PAKEVO-851893 format. One line per 3 residues: number of its first residue (from 1); their letters; for each residue x, y negated, z negated of N, C-alpha, C. Coordinates in Angstrom, 3 decimals. Example, Ala and Ser with C-alpha at 12.3 -4.5 7.8 and 13.67 -1.06 7.14 Angstrom:
% residues 2
1 = AS = 13.190/5.690/-7.800/12.300/4.500/-7.800/13.200/3.300/-7.800 | 12.850/2.250/-7.080/13.670/1.060/-7.140/12.900/-0.030/-7.870
//
This chain:
% residues 162
1 = XXX = 4.285/7.106/0.669/3.073/7.793/1.076/3.455/8.959/1.982 | 2.866/10.091/1.708/3.013/11.268/2.563/1.721/11.420/3.367 | 1.860/11.792/4.630/0.695/12.075/5.466/0.742/13.555/5.796
4 = XXX = -0.302/14.270/5.392/-0.347/15.727/5.523/-1.540/16.128/6.376 | -1.305/16.979/7.357/-2.410/17.495/8.165/-3.325/18.317/7.264 | -4.607/18.023/7.312/-5.596/18.756/6.514/-5.999/20.001/7.289
7 = XXX = -5.628/21.159/6.765/-5.947/22.392/7.484/-6.506/23.487/6.585 | -6.140/23.473/5.316/-6.625/24.523/4.414/-8.018/24.179/3.887 | -8.668/25.175/3.316/-9.980/24.966/2.691/-9.877/23.916/1.590
10 = XXX = -8.784/23.961/0.839/-8.566/22.982/-0.240/-8.403/21.569/0.332 | -7.648/21.441/1.426/-7.468/20.132/2.069/-8.808/19.567/2.529 | -9.605/20.408/3.161/-10.902/19.965/3.681/-11.831/19.571/2.533
13 = XXX = -11.771/20.299/1.431/-12.560/19.933/0.246/-12.097/18.581/-0.300 | -10.797/18.311/-0.234/-10.270/17.008/-0.669/-10.799/15.886/0.211 | -10.845/16.118/1.524/-11.402/15.117/2.439/-12.865/14.853/2.092
16 = XXX = -13.633/15.915/1.889/-15.054/15.749/1.548/-15.210/14.937/0.258 | -14.423/15.259/-0.760/-14.515/14.540/-2.036/-14.141/13.069/-1.867 | -13.077/12.800/-1.109/-12.677/11.413/-0.862/-13.760/10.665/-0.091
19 = XXX = -14.341/11.314/0.905/-15.400/10.672/1.692/-16.558/10.261/0.791 | -16.993/11.165/-0.062/-18.123/10.850/-0.945/-17.782/9.695/-1.880 | -16.587/9.704/-2.427/-16.185/8.621/-3.330/-16.081/7.291/-2.591
22 = XXX = -15.320/7.271/-1.507/-15.029/6.021/-0.804/-16.274/5.466/-0.123 | -17.011/6.297/0.580/-18.191/5.810/1.298/-19.230/5.253/0.330 | -19.440/5.923/-0.804/-20.428/5.434/-1.776/-19.975/4.150/-2.453
25 = XXX = -18.689/3.924/-2.527/-18.166/2.680/-3.099/-18.233/1.543/-2.085 | -17.940/1.824/-0.824/-17.726/0.771/0.172/-18.950/0.444/1.029 | -19.617/1.439/1.531/-20.624/1.216/2.566/-21.967/0.652/2.127
28 = XXX = -22.428/0.839/0.882/-23.749/0.276/0.544/-23.857/-1.241/0.713 | -22.740/-1.948/0.814/-22.810/-3.386/1.085/-23.020/-3.668/2.577 | -22.863/-2.636/3.424/-22.986/-2.809/4.875/-24.210/-2.111/5.465
31 = XXX = -24.557/-0.957/4.898/-25.695/-0.166/5.372/-26.455/0.341/4.147 | -27.631/0.888/4.357/-28.418/1.367/3.217/-27.792/2.618/2.597 | -28.100/2.848/1.333/-27.628/4.060/0.667/-28.179/5.296/1.372
34 = XXX = -29.405/5.188/1.890/-29.997/6.316/2.614/-29.165/6.675/3.846 | -28.668/5.647/4.550/-27.832/5.924/5.720/-26.480/6.489/5.297 | -25.920/5.981/4.211/-24.657/6.534/3.690/-24.841/8.021/3.403
37 = XXX = -25.897/8.351/2.670/-26.155/9.757/2.316/-26.330/10.621/3.564 | -27.082/10.112/4.529/-27.321/10.859/5.768/-26.008/11.103/6.516 | -25.188/10.056/6.643/-23.931/10.183/7.388/-22.949/11.109/6.679
40 = XXX = -22.886/11.022/5.362/-22.013/11.939/4.620/-22.443/13.380/4.847 | -23.743/13.617/4.768/-24.255/14.973/4.951/-24.037/15.478/6.376 | -24.169/14.588/7.339/-24.044/14.988/8.745/-22.590/15.116/9.201
43 = XXX = -21.701/14.239/8.703/-20.346/14.154/9.244/-19.218/14.521/8.283 | -19.452/14.506/6.966/-18.326/14.611/6.047/-18.465/15.691/4.986 | -19.260/16.707/5.235/-19.242/17.891/4.369/-18.102/18.789/4.834
46 = XXX = -17.700/19.713/3.992/-16.632/20.641/4.385/-16.982/21.379/5.670 | -18.234/21.809/5.801/-18.616/22.544/7.016/-18.595/21.636/8.247 | -19.034/20.384/8.112/-19.008/19.449/9.244/-17.571/19.130/9.650
49 = XXX = -16.705/18.943/8.660/-15.292/18.653/8.938/-14.634/19.851/9.624 | -14.917/21.050/9.123/-14.368/22.267/9.734/-14.809/22.374/11.188 | -16.073/22.077/11.452/-16.585/22.123/12.830/-15.867/21.100/13.704
52 = XXX = -15.647/19.894/13.174/-14.939/18.863/13.934/-13.513/19.318/14.257 | -12.852/19.936/13.298/-11.495/20.444/13.526/-11.522/21.501/14.633 | -12.502/22.371/14.593/-12.649/23.392/15.647/-12.883/22.755/17.015
55 = XXX = -13.468/21.562/17.031/-13.746/20.843/18.280/-12.581/19.960/18.719 | -11.457/20.009/17.989/-10.270/19.282/18.410/-9.902/18.054/17.607 | -10.686/17.710/16.613/-10.305/16.593/15.752/-9.168/17.032/14.838
58 = XXX = -8.297/16.095/14.508/-7.245/16.328/13.522/-7.542/15.450/12.319 | -7.512/16.037/11.139/-7.679/15.297/9.890/-6.342/15.262/9.169 | -6.055/14.122/8.542/-4.833/13.948/7.770/-5.183/13.352/6.414
61 = XXX = -4.528/13.849/5.375/-4.666/13.301/4.025/-3.514/12.345/3.752 | -3.800/11.260/3.035/-2.769/10.353/2.541/-2.507/10.748/1.092 | -1.247/10.989/0.761/-0.908/11.504/-0.565/0.149/10.620/-1.216
64 = XXX = -0.063/10.325/-2.486/0.884/9.563/-3.302/0.979/10.275/-4.646 | 2.189/10.556/-5.091/2.391/11.271/-6.358/1.579/12.567/-6.418 | 1.581/13.297/-5.319/0.928/14.607/-5.186/-0.600/14.558/-5.231
67 = XXX = -1.180/13.352/-5.164/-2.641/13.221/-5.198/-3.140/12.549/-3.919 | -4.171/13.130/-3.291/-4.738/12.474/-2.106/-5.504/11.210/-2.502 | -5.305/10.139/-1.709/-5.995/8.877/-1.987/-6.705/8.317/-0.757
70 = XXX = -6.612/9.035/0.347/-7.276/8.582/1.557/-7.130/9.618/2.652 | -7.750/9.306/3.784/-7.675/10.247/4.905/-7.975/9.529/6.210 | -7.605/10.186/7.305/-7.971/9.702/8.634/-8.246/10.898/9.527
73 = XXX = -8.950/10.622/10.605/-9.287/11.649/11.587/-9.106/11.060/12.975 | -8.468/11.833/13.853/-8.291/11.398/15.236/-8.738/12.502/16.184 | -9.036/12.084/17.395/-9.322/13.029/18.470/-8.531/12.566/19.686
76 = XXX = -7.738/13.478/20.255/-6.991/13.131/21.464/-7.934/13.163/22.649 | -7.869/12.109/23.436/-8.596/12.066/24.688/-7.544/11.975/25.793 | -7.900/11.691/27.001/-6.954/11.787/28.110/-5.632/11.083/27.829
79 = XXX = -5.651/9.776/27.699/-4.426/9.011/27.440/-4.510/8.207/26.155 | -5.444/8.565/25.294/-5.631/7.779/24.081/-6.024/8.670/22.912 | -5.883/8.089/21.733/-6.413/8.699/20.518/-7.648/7.905/20.123
82 = XXX = -8.698/8.605/19.716/-9.850/7.971/19.086/-9.637/8.116/17.589 | -9.471/6.996/16.902/-9.341/7.000/15.446/-10.757/6.982/14.883 | -11.245/8.163/14.571/-12.626/8.324/14.133/-12.834/7.826/12.712
85 = XXX = -11.851/8.073/11.858/-11.990/7.719/10.448/-10.645/7.298/9.880 | -10.678/6.288/9.015/-9.509/5.899/8.229/-10.047/5.267/6.949 | -9.896/5.982/5.850/-10.463/5.542/4.578/-9.437/5.672/3.466
88 = XXX = -9.414/4.664/2.602/-8.460/4.602/1.496/-9.214/4.219/0.225 | -8.891/4.903/-0.877/-9.518/4.568/-2.161/-9.260/3.097/-2.501 | -10.204/2.495/-3.183/-10.160/1.068/-3.494/-8.852/0.643/-4.157
91 = XXX = -8.371/1.405/-5.125/-7.165/1.002/-5.862/-5.893/1.061/-5.013 | -5.960/1.669/-3.837/-4.793/1.777/-2.957/-4.864/0.816/-1.765 | -5.966/0.094/-1.625/-6.105/-0.826/-0.492/-5.191/-2.031/-0.662
94 = XXX = -4.871/-2.664/0.461/-4.037/-3.868/0.512/-2.602/-3.593/0.066 | -2.138/-2.375/0.334/-0.766/-2.000/-0.008/0.031/-1.545/1.208 | -0.455/-1.818/2.401/0.266/-1.471/3.620/0.076/-0.043/4.090
97 = XXX = -0.855/0.692/3.493/-1.027/2.094/3.882/-1.653/2.245/5.270 | -2.528/1.328/5.651/-3.094/1.387/7.002/-1.987/1.190/8.029 | -1.106/0.253/7.766/0.027/0.005/8.671/0.905/1.252/8.777
100 = XXX = 1.144/1.921/7.665/1.945/3.152/7.677/1.233/4.259/8.447 | -0.073/4.351/8.292/-0.844/5.357/9.031/-0.757/5.095/10.531 | -0.828/3.829/10.925/-0.734/3.493/12.347/0.660/3.778/12.896
103 = XXX = 1.678/3.571/12.086/3.046/3.916/12.507/3.139/5.422/12.758 | 2.567/6.208/11.866/2.528/7.664/12.022/1.818/8.038/13.327 | 0.680/7.394/13.594/-0.080/7.696/14.810/0.679/7.282/16.064
106 = XXX = 1.405/6.175/15.989/2.201/5.736/17.143/3.286/6.764/17.451 | 3.946/7.274/16.416/4.977/8.300/16.615/4.363/9.569/17.209 | 3.202/9.960/16.718/2.502/11.127/17.254/2.089/10.882/18.710
109 = XXX = 1.648/9.670/19.000/1.228/9.309/20.359/2.390/9.416/21.342 | 3.554/8.953/20.935/4.719/9.028/21.819/5.057/10.470/22.159 | 4.952/11.356/21.183/5.229/12.781/21.411/4.214/13.401/22.366
112 = XXX = 2.988/12.899/22.334/1.913/13.494/23.136/1.571/12.673/24.386 | 2.416/11.701/24.705/2.226/10.848/25.892/0.877/10.115/25.877 | 0.530/9.650/24.714/-0.690/8.862/24.534/-0.283/7.392/24.520
115 = XXX = -1.024/6.557/25.241/-0.621/5.158/25.391/-1.466/4.162/24.602 | -2.562/4.625/24.005/-3.407/3.690/23.256/-4.208/4.413/22.178 | -4.758/3.600/21.311/-5.586/4.078/20.205/-6.829/3.203/20.201
118 = XXX = -7.992/3.804/20.011/-9.184/2.976/19.866/-10.012/3.469/18.687 | -10.841/2.586/18.179/-11.693/2.883/17.031/-12.965/2.079/17.148 | -13.924/2.445/16.324/-15.137/1.651/16.198/-15.256/1.214/14.743
121 = XXX = -15.778/0.018/14.548/-15.917/-0.543/13.206/-17.264/-1.261/13.117 | -17.962/-1.078/12.010/-19.258/-1.714/11.790/-19.136/-3.220/12.008 | -20.088/-3.791/12.748/-20.003/-5.214/13.095/-20.011/-6.134/11.868
124 = XXX = -20.494/-5.649/10.740/-20.505/-6.458/9.525/-19.315/-6.218/8.610 | -18.407/-5.350/9.020/-17.274/-4.978/8.173/-16.119/-5.960/8.391 | -16.316/-7.195/7.919/-15.350/-8.267/8.155/-13.961/-7.959/7.609
127 = XXX = -13.889/-7.289/6.473/-12.583/-6.974/5.878/-11.788/-6.059/6.805 | -12.408/-4.988/7.281/-11.715/-4.060/8.186/-11.391/-4.745/9.511 | -12.312/-5.538/10.031/-12.080/-6.230/11.305/-10.858/-7.132/11.199
130 = XXX = -10.764/-7.918/10.129/-9.603/-8.800/9.945/-8.318/-7.991/9.835 | -8.388/-6.871/9.150/-7.220/-6.002/9.006/-6.771/-5.469/10.364 | -7.707/-4.951/11.149/-7.350/-4.415/12.464/-6.810/-5.506/13.382
133 = XXX = -7.422/-6.686/13.350/-6.934/-7.779/14.189/-5.530/-8.202/13.771 | -5.251/-8.197/12.475/-3.908/-8.525/11.987/-2.879/-7.481/12.425 | -3.352/-6.271/12.718/-2.469/-5.187/13.169/-2.439/-5.083/14.701
136 = XXX = -2.883/-6.152/15.382/-2.808/-6.301/16.844/-3.873/-5.545/17.635 | -4.916/-5.060/16.976/-6.031/-4.473/17.710/-6.794/-5.595/18.412 | -7.322/-5.290/19.587/-8.109/-6.248/20.360/-9.525/-5.712/20.543
139 = XXX = -10.504/-6.587/20.327/-11.901/-6.189/20.521/-12.137/-5.929/22.006 | -12.765/-4.786/22.315/-12.980/-4.435/23.721/-14.447/-4.147/24.045 | -15.331/-4.366/23.092/-16.745/-4.149/23.370/-17.547/-3.897/22.115
142 = XXX = -18.807/-3.564/22.323/-19.674/-3.212/21.200/-20.495/-1.989/21.591 | -20.872/-1.223/20.581/-21.579/0.039/20.800/-22.683/0.160/19.751 | -23.878/0.492/20.188/-24.954/0.853/19.270/-25.265/2.317/19.554
145 = XXX = -25.050/3.149/18.548/-25.204/4.591/18.733/-26.271/5.133/17.788 | -27.255/5.808/18.352/-28.298/6.470/17.569/-27.696/7.738/16.975 | -27.697/7.829/15.642/-27.118/9.015/14.992/-28.196/9.932/14.418
148 = XXX = -29.437/9.635/14.727/-30.526/10.484/14.272/-31.190/9.976/13.010 | -32.341/10.543/12.708/-33.095/10.237/11.489/-33.475/8.759/11.378 | -33.529/8.057/12.518/-33.879/6.643/12.514/-32.714/5.713/12.240
151 = XXX = -31.496/6.232/12.167/-30.314/5.422/11.868/-29.484/5.181/13.124 | -28.831/4.014/13.151/-27.893/3.702/14.228/-26.582/3.212/13.623 | -25.524/3.383/14.390/-24.247/2.758/14.051/-24.086/1.594/15.023
154 = XXX = -23.963/0.395/14.483/-23.832/-0.833/15.262/-22.394/-1.307/15.088 | -21.558/-1.025/16.089/-20.111/-1.180/15.940/-19.488/-2.040/17.032 | -18.311/-2.582/16.695/-17.406/-3.130/17.694/-16.399/-2.040/18.027
157 = XXX = -15.907/-2.066/19.249/-14.821/-1.173/19.657/-13.546/-2.014/19.689 | -12.491/-1.492/19.081/-11.182/-2.143/19.069/-10.147/-1.199/19.645 | -9.172/-1.767/20.371/-8.118/-0.965/20.988/-6.747/-1.517/20.633
160 = XXX = -5.790/-0.613/20.603/-4.390/-0.957/20.367/-3.562/-0.225/21.406 | -2.794/-0.980/22.180/-1.892/-0.380/23.173/-0.549/-0.109/22.506 | 0.039/1.048/22.836/1.360/1.388/22.282/2.457/0.978/23.251
//
């Protein structure tokens, strides 16, 4: 697996396409399709991603055989990284790619003097929760965030110390 920083217009379009594919496949079992559509439109269009990059988020594509199959997004905070997004196409899941992505982030963290990583995960997303716990993440709280249009994100917060 190659991890490539998403910076070109083509890269950002790839992230948008992956988001639409993966979110529509995965999230309707956890939240309504209306919320999926709203969140994609608000957070994962090319223009929204470009704005996030301008605000300091870093996006990375996961590539295998020259084709993107997933992506992640982080934001550096004082002594930590916020892992905003980590998504992998269904056919590539359960192959150790999340572990490889975390290894990449740990190496990046060491270079930038970052000591921890945190993320939020939907409270009903048992598959992701088990995966993060198996990778030594510890639950550190819960967050209910109003994202507009009558929708909320009801999440657990997980942290990993480096």
